[in-house]
C-alpha positions in Angstrom: -46.4 29.6 -49.9 -42.6 29.9 -49.7 -42.4 27.9 -46.6 -44.5 25.2 -47.9 -42.2 25.0 -51.0 -39.3 24.6 -48.7 -41.2 21.7 -46.8 -41.7 20.0 -50.3 -38.0 20.5 -51.3 -36.8 19.2 -48.0 -39.2 16.1 -48.4 -37.7 15.4 -52.0 -34.4 15.9 -50.6 -34.8 13.1 -47.6 -36.8 10.9 -50.3 -33.9 10.9 -52.7 -31.4 10.2 -49.8 -33.4 7.2 -48.5 -33.0 5.7 -51.8 -29.4 5.7 -51.3 -29.4 4.5 -48.0 -31.7 1.5 -49.2 -29.5 0.8 -51.9 -26.3 0.8 -49.7 -28.2 -1.4 -47.4 -28.8 -4.1 -50.1 -25.3 -3.9 -51.2 -23.7 -4.3 -48.0 -26.2 -7.2 -47.2 -24.9 -9.0 -50.0 -21.1 -8.1 -49.5 -21.4 -9.7 -46.0 -23.0 -13.0 -47.4 -20.2 -13.1 -49.9 -17.7 -12.6 -47.3 -19.2 -15.3 -44.9 -19.3 -17.6 -47.9 -15.7 -17.1 -48.6 -14.4 -17.6 -45.1 -16.5 -20.7 -44.7 -15.0 -22.1 -47.9 -11.1 -21.6 -46.7 -11.6 -22.2 -43.1 -11.2 -26.0 -43.1 -7.8 -25.6 -45.0 -6.4 -23.4 -42.6 -7.7 -25.4 -39.6 -5.8 -28.6 -41.0 -2.8 -26.4 -41.1 -3.0 -25.6 -37.4 -3.7 -29.3 -36.5 -0.4 -30.3 -38.5 1.8 -27.2 -36.5 0.2 -28.8 -33.2 1.3 -32.4 -34.0 4.9 -31.3 -34.6 4.9 -29.4 -31.8 3.7 -32.6 -29.8 6.1 -34.9 -31.2 9.0 -32.7 -31.4 9.0 -30.5 -28.0 12.6 -29.7 -28.3 12.2 -27.6 -31.4 12.9 -23.9 -30.8 11.8 -22.0 -33.9 11.6 -18.2 -34.8 8.2 -18.1 -35.5 7.3 -19.4 -32.0 7.5 -18.0 -28.3 9.9 -20.6 -27.0 12.7 -19.2 -27.8 15.2 -18.5 -24.6 16.5 -15.4 -26.7 12.7 -14.3 -26.7 12.1 -14.8 -23.2 15.0 -12.8 -21.8 14.1 -9.5 -23.8 12.4 -6.8 -21.5 11.7 -4.1 -24.1 9.7 -5.7 -27.1 9.8 -3.8 -30.4 6.2 -4.6 -31.3 4.2 -4.0 -34.6 0.5 -3.3 -34.7 -1.4 -4.1 -37.7 -4.7 -2.1 -37.4 -7.4 -3.0 -39.5 -10.0 -0.3 -40.2 -12.2 0.6 -43.1 -11.5 2.5 -46.2 -14.4 5.0 -45.6 -17.2 5.8 -42.7 -20.8 5.6 -42.8 -20.6 2.4 -40.8 -21.8 3.3 -37.4 -19.1 2.9 -34.6 -17.1 0.4 -36.4 -14.0 2.4 -36.9 -14.3 4.3 -33.9 -14.3 1.2 -31.8 -11.2 -0.3 -33.6 -9.2 3.1 -33.0 -10.2 3.2 -29.5 -8.8 -0.3 -29.0 -5.8 0.4 -30.7 -4.9 3.7 -28.8 -5.5 1.5 -25.5 -2.8 -1.4 -26.8 -0.3 1.2 -28.0 -0.3 3.1 -24.5 1.4 -0.1 -23.0 3.9 -0.4 -25.5 7.6 1.6 -25.5 8.8 0.8 -28.8 6.2 0.3 -31.6 5.5 0.5 -35.4 1.9 1.1 -36.9 1.0 -0.8 -39.9 -2.7 0.1 -41.3 -5.1 -1.8 -43.3 -7.8 0.9 -44.3 -7.0 4.5 -45.0 -9.7 5.7 -42.1 -7.2 4.4 -39.5 -4.0 5.9 -41.4 -5.9 9.3 -41.5 -7.0 8.9 -37.6 -3.4 8.3 -36.4 -1.7 11.0 -38.3 -0.5 12.5 -34.9 1.9 9.7 -34.7 3.3 9.9 -37.9 6.8 8.9 -36.7 5.5 5.7 -35.8 3.7 4.8 -38.9 5.3 2.5 -41.7 4.5 4.8 -44.8 5.5 2.3 -47.4 2.9 -0.2 -46.1 -0.4 0.3 -48.0 -3.4 -2.0 -48.0 -6.9 -1.7 -48.5 -9.7 -3.2 -46.5 -11.9 -3.7 -49.4 -12.7 -7.2 -50.9 -9.9 -9.3 -49.0 -8.1 -12.3 -50.6 -5.9 -15.2 -49.8 -3.3 -13.4 -52.3 -3.1 -10.2 -50.6 -3.1 -11.8 -47.3 0.2 -13.9 -48.3 1.9 -10.4 -49.6 0.8 -8.6 -46.2 2.3 -11.8 -44.4 5.9 -11.7 -46.6 5.7 -7.9 -45.7 5.7 -8.8 -41.9 7.7 -11.6 -41.8 10.8 -9.8 -43.5 10.7 -7.5 -40.9 10.2 -9.9 -38.2 13.1 -11.9 -39.8 15.4 -9.0 -39.7 14.6 -8.5 -35.7 13.2 -5.1 -36.7 10.2 -6.4 -34.8 10.0 -8.7 -31.8 6.1 -9.0 -31.7 3.6 -8.2 -34.1 -0.1 -7.8 -33.0 -3.3 -7.6 -35.3 -6.2 -5.5 -34.0 -9.4 -6.2 -35.8 -13.2 -6.6 -35.5 -14.7 -10.2 -35.0 -18.0 -10.8 -36.0 -19.8 -13.0 -33.1 -23.1 -13.0 -35.0 -25.2 -10.7 -37.4 -26.0 -8.1 -34.6 -22.7 -8.5 -32.3 -19.2 -7.5 -33.3 -16.2 -7.2 -30.6 -12.9 -5.7 -31.3 -9.9 -8.0 -30.5 -5.9 -7.7 -30.2 -4.2 -11.2 -31.1 -0.4 -11.9 -31.3 0.3 -12.9 -34.7 4.1 -13.4 -34.3 5.5 -15.1 -32.5 2.9 -17.7 -32.4 1.7 -18.9 -28.8 3.1 -22.7 -28.7 0.7 -23.3 -25.5 -2.4 -22.3 -27.5 -1.7 -25.1 -30.6 -0.8 -27.4 -27.9 -4.0 -27.0 -25.7 -6.2 -27.2 -28.9 -4.5 -30.5 -30.0 -4.9 -32.0 -26.5 -8.6 -30.8 -26.1 -9.4 -32.2 -29.7 -7.4 -35.5 -29.4 -7.1 -36.0 -25.7 -4.5 -38.9 -24.8 -4.2 -39.9 -28.4 -2.4 -36.9 -29.3 1.2 -38.1 -28.9 0.4 -41.5 -30.6 2.4 -42.7 -33.4 5.6 -42.3 -34.7 6.6 -39.1 -37.0 9.1 -39.0 -39.7 9.3 -35.5 -41.1 11.7 -34.9 -44.4 13.6 -32.8 -44.6 13.5 -31.5 -41.0 10.9 -30.9 -38.6 12.2 -27.2 -38.5 11.8 -26.4 -42.2 8.4 -28.2 -42.3 7.4 -26.1 -39.5 8.4 -22.8 -41.0 6.6 -23.4 -44.3 3.5 -24.5 -42.3 3.7 -21.6 -40.3 3.7 -18.9 -42.9 0.9 -20.6 -44.5 -0.9 -20.7 -41.2 -0.2 -16.8 -40.7 -1.5 -16.3 -44.2 -4.7 -18.0 -43.5 -5.0 -15.9 -40.1 -4.6 -13.0 -41.7 -7.0 -13.6 -44.5 -9.7 -14.7 -41.8 -9.0 -11.5 -39.7 -9.3 -9.2 -42.8 -12.3 -11.1 -44.1 -14.1 -10.9 -40.8 -13.3 -7.3 -40.3 -14.9 -6.7 -43.9 -18.0 -8.6 -43.0 -18.1 -6.6 -39.8 -17.6 -3.3 -41.3 -20.5 -4.0 -43.9 -22.7 -5.3 -41.6 -22.2 -2.2 -39.6 -22.9 -0.1 -42.6 -26.1 -2.2 -43.2 -27.3 -1.3 -39.9 -26.3 2.2 -40.1 -28.2 2.5 -43.4 -31.2 0.9 -42.0 -31.2 3.5 -39.1 -30.9 6.2 -41.5 -33.7 5.0 -43.8 -35.9 4.6 -40.6 -35.0 8.1 -39.5 -35.7 9.5 -42.9 -39.1 7.8 -42.8 -39.9 9.5 -39.2 -38.7 13.0 -40.6 -40.5 12.5 -43.6 -44.1 12.1 -41.5 -43.1 14.9 -39.4 -42.7 17.3 -42.3 -45.9 15.7 -44.3 -47.9 16.6 -41.0 -46.3 20.1 -40.9 -46.8 20.7 -44.6 -50.7 19.6 -44.5 -51.0 21.8 -41.5 -49.4 24.9 -43.4 -51.6 24.1 -46.5 -54.8 23.8 -44.5 -53.9 27.2 -42.5 -53.1 28.7 -46.0 -56.6 27.5 -47.5 -58.4 28.7 -44.3 -56.7 32.0 -44.9 -57.6 32.4 -48.5 -61.3 31.4 -47.6 -61.1 34.0 -44.7 -59.9 36.6 -47.2 -62.7 35.8 -50.0 -65.5 36.0 -47.5 -64.1 39.0 -45.9 -64.2 40.5 -49.3 -67.4 39.4 -50.2 -68.7 41.1 -47.1 -66.9 44.2 -48.0 -68.3 44.0 -51.5 -71.9 43.6 -50.2 -71.5 46.7 -47.8 -70.3 48.8 -50.6 -73.0 47.8 -52.7 -75.6 48.5 -49.8 -74.1 51.8 -49.0 -74.3 52.7 -53.0 -78.0 52.0 -52.8 -78.9 53.9 -49.8 -77.1 56.9 -51.4 -79.4 56.7 -54.5 -82.4 56.2 -52.8 
């Protein structure tokens, strides 16, 4: 009976765990939908910023700006002081989500000579504790519930270091959600912005009409470009944080679904095992009862024989 009680306790424990995994699945599902909705609402504004930046670069090709990769000083540098902004989760229980980001980050860091590490999410900060000398300690940011305001604060922090030439390049490593079932870890250069990518996108969208029209920009193309760029970087950061958050919750959602399915399977196996042990115990009790009755009958028969 002790073994059957143990199995009953295990079944109860698994049933309670499955209640938690099912609840976490539902919570993650709602968070994914909310993140997608927020990203869809803000995407048109930041797409518009990208088009405005591309128009300025097209109409003023002589511009050499700090935030773009078209300065001769930048082209002459051989060793770049790189900053890696690594976006992980604050906790685990999300399948291979965090592991994939950390693997990609170590690959990118391996190709850098001089670098600093910035972490969004505590999981990555703890995982890179062996590189404490490269971690910027006063940079703390949570991966939970990203917002435009938080993205702007992060942008100002990184731009300040970039303006002081403590960094020559800033790269962001995050998880992009391809669709509900597919995610990919990507590395993008956040600063300086790649001029060619803006020009290609504008030419692809507008074709021969891209350079049509006269532009008068006040107070100057450089100042307007700088202001637009800050807003664009904020938007890019917000999009990356939101996609990473949605990817994390999606990975957690499927991890919880897998855990629930495994729990179902284990419960089925334990139920079969419990029923077999219970049937064996009942059979043994019946056998013992029958054996006792036979022994009692033999004893009674012997007593009658002795009396006779």
